[in-house]
NUFI-529453 format. One record per residue (C-alpha): chain; residue number from 1; x, y, z. Coordinates in pm, whole numbers, plus 32768, in hexadecimal, padded with zeros to 4 digits. Example, Ala and Ser with C-alpha at 12.3 -4.5 7.8 and 13.67 -1.06 7.14 Angstrom:
# NUFI-529453
{rec 'A' 1 {84CE 7E3E 830C}} {rec 'A' 2 {8557 7F96 82CA}} 
//
This chain:
# NUFI-529453
{rec 'A' 1 {8000 8000 8000}} {rec 'A' 2 {811C 80EF 8054}} {rec 'A' 3 {81BD 809A 7F07}} {rec 'A' 4 {807B 80EE 7E4F}} {rec 'A' 5 {8067 823F 7EFF}} {rec 'A' 6 {81D0 8283 7EA0}} {rec 'A' 7 {8189 823B 7D30}} {rec 'A' 8 {8056 831C 7D3B}} {rec 'A' 9 {8128 8437 7DCE}} {rec 'A' 10 {822F 83FB 7CC2}} {rec 'A' 11 {8125 8407 7BB0}} {rec 'A' 12 {8086 8551 7C26}} {rec 'A' 13 {7F34 84C9 7BB7}} {rec 'A' 14 {7E82 8616 7BE9}} {rec 'A' 15 {7F5F 86BA 7AE1}} {rec 'A' 16 {7F1E 859D 79EF}} {rec 'A' 17 {7DA7 85C8 7A1C}} {rec 'A' 18 {7DC4 873E 79D9}} {rec 'A' 19 {7E8B 86F7 789E}} {rec 'A' 20 {7D82 85FF 782C}} {rec 'A' 21 {7C76 8702 786E}} {rec 'A' 22 {7D31 8803 7799}} {rec 'A' 23 {7D49 8701 7683}} {rec 'A' 24 {7BD1 86CD 76A2}} {rec 'A' 25 {7B9D 8846 767F}} {rec 'A' 26 {7C6C 884A 753F}} {rec 'A' 27 {7BAD 8720 74B7}} {rec 'A' 28 {7A51 87A4 750F}} {rec 'A' 29 {7AA7 88F8 7477}} {rec 'A' 30 {7AB7 8846 7326}} {rec 'A' 31 {799B 874D 7349}} {rec 'A' 32 {78A5 8733 7467}} {rec 'A' 33 {7898 85B8 746B}} {rec 'A' 34 {7914 84A7 7552}} {rec 'A' 35 {79C2 8384 74A9}} {rec 'A' 36 {7ADF 828B 74C7}} {rec 'A' 37 {7BC8 8394 7437}} {rec 'A' 38 {7B80 847C 755B}} {rec 'A' 39 {7BB9 8362 7653}} {rec 'A' 40 {7D0A 8308 75B6}} {rec 'A' 41 {7D6E 8478 75A4}} {rec 'A' 42 {7D23 84A4 7717}} {rec 'A' 43 {7DD7 8366 7784}} {rec 'A' 44 {7F0A 8395 76A8}} {rec 'A' 45 {7F3B 84FA 7724}} {rec 'A' 46 {7F08 8489 788C}} {rec 'A' 47 {801C 8384 7875}} {rec 'A' 48 {8101 8476 77BB}} {rec 'A' 49 {80DF 856A 78DF}} {rec 'A' 50 {811F 8450 79D6}} {rec 'A' 51 {825A 83F9 7911}} {rec 'A' 52 {82E7 8558 7923}} {rec 'A' 53 {82A4 8584 7A96}} {rec 'A' 54 {8341 8432 7AE5}} {rec 'A' 55 {847A 8485 7A1B}} {rec 'A' 56 {847E 85DC 7AC1}} {rec 'A' 57 {84A2 8536 7C15}} {rec 'A' 58 {85BA 8458 7B90}} {rec 'A' 59 {8683 8576 7AFB}} {rec 'A' 60 {8643 8674 7C10}} {rec 'A' 61 {868C 85B5 7D50}} {rec 'A' 62 {878E 86B1 7DCA}} {rec 'A' 63 {86A6 87DE 7DA0}} {rec 'A' 64 {858A 871D 7E45}} {rec 'A' 65 {865E 86D9 7F7A}} {rec 'A' 66 {8636 884E 7FC4}} {rec 'A' 67 {84FB 88B9 7F09}} {rec 'A' 68 {8420 8784 7F30}} {rec 'A' 69 {84A9 8698 803B}} {rec 'A' 70 {835B 85E0 803F}} {rec 'A' 71 {8394 854F 7EE0}} {rec 'A' 72 {8399 83CF 7EDA}} {rec 'A' 73 {84FD 83AB 7E51}} {rec 'A' 74 {8588 849E 7F52}} {rec 'A' 75 {84D4 83E7 806C}} {rec 'A' 76 {854B 8297 7FEC}} {rec 'A' 77 {83E9 8215 7FB2}} {rec 'A' 78 {8450 81B4 7E50}} {rec 'A' 79 {85A1 8166 7DB8}} {rec 'A' 80 {8626 821F 7C89}} {rec 'A' 81 {860B 80DE 7BBE}} {rec 'A' 82 {849C 80B0 7C1E}} {rec 'A' 83 {8452 8216 7BB7}} {rec 'A' 84 {8505 81E9 7A69}} {rec 'A' 85 {8447 80AA 7A17}} {rec 'A' 86 {8300 8154 7A75}} {rec 'A' 87 {834F 8287 799F}} {rec 'A' 88 {83BC 81B8 7870}} {rec 'A' 89 {8285 80DB 788A}} {rec 'A' 90 {81A2 820C 789D}} {rec 'A' 91 {824D 82A0 776B}} {rec 'A' 92 {821D 8163 76A1}} {rec 'A' 93 {80B0 814C 770C}} {rec 'A' 94 {8073 82B6 76A7}} {rec 'A' 95 {80FE 827A 7549}} {rec 'A' 96 {803D 8134 751E}} {rec 'A' 97 {7EF9 81DE 7581}} {rec 'A' 98 {7F3F 82FD 748F}} {rec 'A' 99 {7F9A 821A 7368}} {rec 'A' 100 {7E32 81E5 72E8}} {rec 'A' 101 {7DFB 835F 72E4}} {rec 'A' 102 {7EDC 8396 71B7}} {rec 'A' 103 {802F 841E 7155}} {rec 'A' 104 {8015 8588 71CB}} {rec 'A' 105 {7F98 853F 732D}} {rec 'A' 106 {80AD 843D 7358}} {rec 'A' 107 {81AD 8534 72D0}} {rec 'A' 108 {813E 8649 73BE}} {rec 'A' 109 {813A 8559 74E5}} {rec 'A' 110 {8295 84D8 748D}} {rec 'A' 111 {831E 863B 7472}} {rec 'A' 112 {827E 8693 75C2}} {rec 'A' 113 {831B 8564 766A}} {rec 'A' 114 {8470 85B1 75D3}} {rec 'A' 115 {8469 8723 762F}} {rec 'A' 116 {83E0 86DA 7788}} {rec 'A' 117 {84FB 85EB 77D5}} {rec 'A' 118 {85FB 86DA 7740}} {rec 'A' 119 {8577 87DC 7836}} {rec 'A' 120 {8586 86E7 7958}} {rec 'A' 121 {86EA 8685 7904}} {rec 'A' 122 {8788 87C7 7889}} {rec 'A' 123 {86AE 88E3 77FF}} {rec 'A' 124 {8645 894E 795B}} {rec 'A' 125 {879F 89E9 7978}} {rec 'A' 126 {8754 8ADB 785B}} {rec 'A' 127 {8683 8BCD 7929}} {rec 'A' 128 {8565 8C69 785F}} {rec 'A' 129 {858D 8B69 7746}} {rec 'A' 130 {8538 8A55 783C}} {rec 'A' 131 {8404 8B14 78B3}} {rec 'A' 132 {8391 8B44 774B}} {rec 'A' 133 {83C0 89D3 76F9}} {rec 'A' 134 {82ED 8963 7822}} {rec 'A' 135 {81E0 8A68 77DB}} {rec 'A' 136 {81D4 8A00 766E}} {rec 'A' 137 {81B2 8892 76CA}} {rec 'A' 138 {8097 88DC 77BD}} {rec 'A' 139 {7FDE 89B5 76C3}} {rec 'A' 140 {800E 88B6 75AB}} {rec 'A' 141 {7F0A 87D7 7655}} {rec 'A' 142 {7DFC 88A7 75A9}} {rec 'A' 143 {7EA4 8877 7455}} {rec 'A' 144 {7ECA 8702 7495}} {rec 'A' 145 {7D58 86E3 74E3}} {rec 'A' 146 {7CFC 878D 739D}} {rec 'A' 147 {7DEF 86BE 72D0}} {rec 'A' 148 {7D5B 8579 7353}} {rec 'A' 149 {7C0F 85C9 72A9}} {rec 'A' 150 {7CB7 85AB 7156}} {rec 'A' 151 {7C25 86FE 70F7}} {rec 'A' 152 {7CB6 885C 70D2}} {rec 'A' 153 {7D22 891B 720B}} {rec 'A' 154 {7C2E 8A40 7238}} {rec 'A' 155 {7C8A 8BA6 7295}} {rec 'A' 156 {7BE6 8B71 73EA}} {rec 'A' 157 {7CE4 8A67 7449}} {rec 'A' 158 {7E0A 8B3B 73D4}} {rec 'A' 159 {7D8D 8C48 74C4}} {rec 'A' 160 {7D78 8B46 75DE}} {rec 'A' 161 {7EDF 8AE6 7594}} {rec 'A' 162 {7F62 8C4C 759C}} {rec 'A' 163 {7EAA 8CA8 76DF}} {rec 'A' 164 {7F1E 8B68 778A}} {rec 'A' 165 {8082 8B9D 770F}} {rec 'A' 166 {8094 8CFE 779D}} {rec 'A' 167 {7FF5 8C9E 78E9}} {rec 'A' 168 {80D5 8B6F 7914}} {rec 'A' 169 {8211 8C2E 78BE}} {rec 'A' 170 {81BC 8D18 79DB}} {rec 'A' 171 {8179 8BF1 7AC0}} {rec 'A' 172 {82C3 8B4B 7A64}} {rec 'A' 173 {8386 8C87 7AB6}} {rec 'A' 174 {82D2 8C8F 7C07}} {rec 'A' 175 {833C 8B25 7C39}} {rec 'A' 176 {84A5 8B94 7C06}} {rec 'A' 177 {8477 8C96 7D1A}} {rec 'A' 178 {83E3 8B8E 7E00}} {rec 'A' 179 {84FE 8A96 7DBD}} {rec 'A' 180 {8620 8B8A 7DB2}} {rec 'A' 181 {86D8 8AFC 7EDF}} {rec 'A' 182 {86D3 8992 7E6C}} {rec 'A' 183 {871D 89EF 7D02}} {rec 'A' 184 {8854 8AB7 7D64}} {rec 'A' 185 {88D2 8998 7E3B}} {rec 'A' 186 {88A7 88AE 7D12}} {rec 'A' 187 {8964 899E 7C2C}} {rec 'A' 188 {882D 8A12 7B70}} {rec 'A' 189 {8803 8B88 7B36}} {rec 'A' 190 {869F 8BE0 7AD2}} {rec 'A' 191 {861E 8D3C 7A81}} {rec 'A' 192 {85F4 8D7F 7BF6}} {rec 'A' 193 {8764 8D2A 7C2A}} {rec 'A' 194 {87DD 8DF2 7AFC}} {rec 'A' 195 {8713 8F32 7B30}} {rec 'A' 196 {86A3 8F1A 7C99}} {rec 'A' 197 {854B 8EC1 7D1D}} {rec 'A' 198 {84BA 9021 7CF0}} {rec 'A' 199 {8511 9037 7B7E}} {rec 'A' 200 {849F 8ED2 7B46}} {rec 'A' 201 {835A 8F22 7BF9}} {rec 'A' 202 {8323 904D 7B15}} {rec 'A' 203 {835B 8F7B 79DA}} {rec 'A' 204 {826E 8E6C 7A57}} {rec 'A' 205 {8168 8F7A 7A9C}} {rec 'A' 206 {8188 8FFC 7936}} {rec 'A' 207 {814B 8EA2 78A3}} {rec 'A' 208 {801E 8E65 7984}} {rec 'A' 209 {7F8E 8FBE 793B}} {rec 'A' 210 {7FA4 8F7A 77C4}} {rec 'A' 211 {7EEC 8E30 77FB}} {rec 'A' 212 {7DD6 8EDF 78BA}} {rec 'A' 213 {7DAE 8FEB 77AF}} {rec 'A' 214 {7DA7 8EEF 7692}} {rec 'A' 215 {7CB2 8E0D 774A}} {rec 'A' 216 {7B97 8F07 770F}} {rec 'A' 217 {7BA9 8EBB 759B}} {rec 'A' 218 {7B38 8D55 75E0}} {rec 'A' 219 {79D7 8DB5 7653}} {rec 'A' 220 {7957 8DE1 74F0}} {rec 'A' 221 {79A0 8C76 749A}} {rec 'A' 222 {78AD 8BE5 759B}} {rec 'A' 223 {7736 8BAF 757F}} {rec 'A' 224 {7707 8B91 76F8}} {rec 'A' 225 {7791 8CEB 7741}} {rec 'A' 226 {76C6 8D0A 7881}} {rec 'A' 227 {7784 8BDE 790E}} {rec 'A' 228 {78D6 8C17 786B}} {rec 'A' 229 {78FE 8D88 78C7}} {rec 'A' 230 {78E1 8D59 7A43}} {rec 'A' 231 {79D7 8C36 7A39}} {rec 'A' 232 {7ACA 8D07 7970}} {rec 'A' 233 {7A9D 8E22 7A6B}} {rec 'A' 234 {7B02 8D38 7B87}} {rec 'A' 235 {7C3D 8CCE 7ACE}} {rec 'A' 236 {7C9B 8E33 7A77}} {rec 'A' 237 {7C60 8EA5 7BDE}} {rec 'A' 238 {7D49 8D94 7C5D}} {rec 'A' 239 {7E58 8DFC 7B69}} {rec 'A' 240 {7E2A 8F70 7BB1}} {rec 'A' 241 {7E59 8F22 7D22}} {rec 'A' 242 {7F94 8E5D 7CCA}} {rec 'A' 243 {8018 8F84 7C00}} {rec 'A' 244 {7FDD 9074 7D22}} {rec 'A' 245 {8073 8F84 7E20}} {rec 'A' 246 {81B3 8F33 7D62}} {rec 'A' 247 {81F1 90A3 7D19}} {rec 'A' 248 {81B9 9103 7E84}} {rec 'A' 249 {8287 8FEC 7F21}} {rec 'A' 250 {834D 8F03 7E39}} {rec 'A' 251 {83C1 8E21 7F57}} {rec 'A' 252 {83E4 8CA7 7F22}} {rec 'A' 253 {82D4 8C65 8027}} {rec 'A' 254 {81E0 8D49 7F6F}} {rec 'A' 255 {823D 8CAA 7E21}} {rec 'A' 256 {81F2 8B52 7EB0}} {rec 'A' 257 {8091 8BBD 7F11}} {rec 'A' 258 {8057 8C62 7DC1}} {rec 'A' 259 {80BA 8B24 7D08}} {rec 'A' 260 {7F9A 8A74 7DBA}} {rec 'A' 261 {7E94 8B84 7D8C}} {rec 'A' 262 {7EE6 8BB8 7C1B}} {rec 'A' 263 {7ECF 8A40 7BE4}} {rec 'A' 264 {7D68 8A58 7C61}} {rec 'A' 265 {7D33 8B7A 7B70}} {rec 'A' 266 {7DB5 8AA6 7A50}} {rec 'A' 267 {7CC7 898C 7AB0}} {rec 'A' 268 {7B99 8A75 7AAC}} {rec 'A' 269 {7C04 8AFC 7957}} {rec 'A' 270 {7C33 89A0 78C4}} {rec 'A' 271 {7AD9 8934 793B}} {rec 'A' 272 {7A4A 8A73 78A4}} {rec 'A' 273 {7AF8 8A2B 7759}} {rec 'A' 274 {7A3E 88DD 7740}} {rec 'A' 275 {78F0 8995 7726}} {rec 'A' 276 {783E 89B4 75D6}} 
//
């Protein structure tokens, strides 16, 4: 039972479910129908996310000793070999589930897995580039969902991608502020290390502000505006609070709290994006 809990913590199941939900939003934006393609899109993206988080724990043990001492590899609940086998198996399962969806979904998923592991292993050391890679991978869930329909990607989904990319770039810079101590000890210099937490906080606020501004353009794409608009308002309010907070006090403790609240904001937005 303890082993099962350790694997679940390694997998970060909640993030996989959010990724699957974003894929659903991209799919439903093209065709409002539930089919085997949607099920495979959801499951393949879920296991791809599990793969990347598992490899992240393998490659980032030293940072986690300071930033996240509760992680299963740091605690010794799982061995490095067990985590590697789990990550490789999840990767294979993701690709097998994606295979019936066609060439382009498999290609995008393969690129995402490759870039995600490049980030885990090395790209994290390249400051803003690493933040942009992670944000792009997160936002690409909407594109993946659309591609799995076999139809053309609509303008609506491109907008989802851009808004999610901007918001997540801001969130990733905030993560660098939160993890600055452990990253420096591990020899990793993020934007917070290079420019200082105040400058990094300002840059993250700019990205999040752009996401909030652009999000208003999405209202016109939804039939259920009376439902979508209030949900969007909740998300934007959460991000506006994050902008104010990180500008006022860009401390690692504050950044840690903002990572959690903005994750909730992202969840509300993703659910809203699934509406017709």
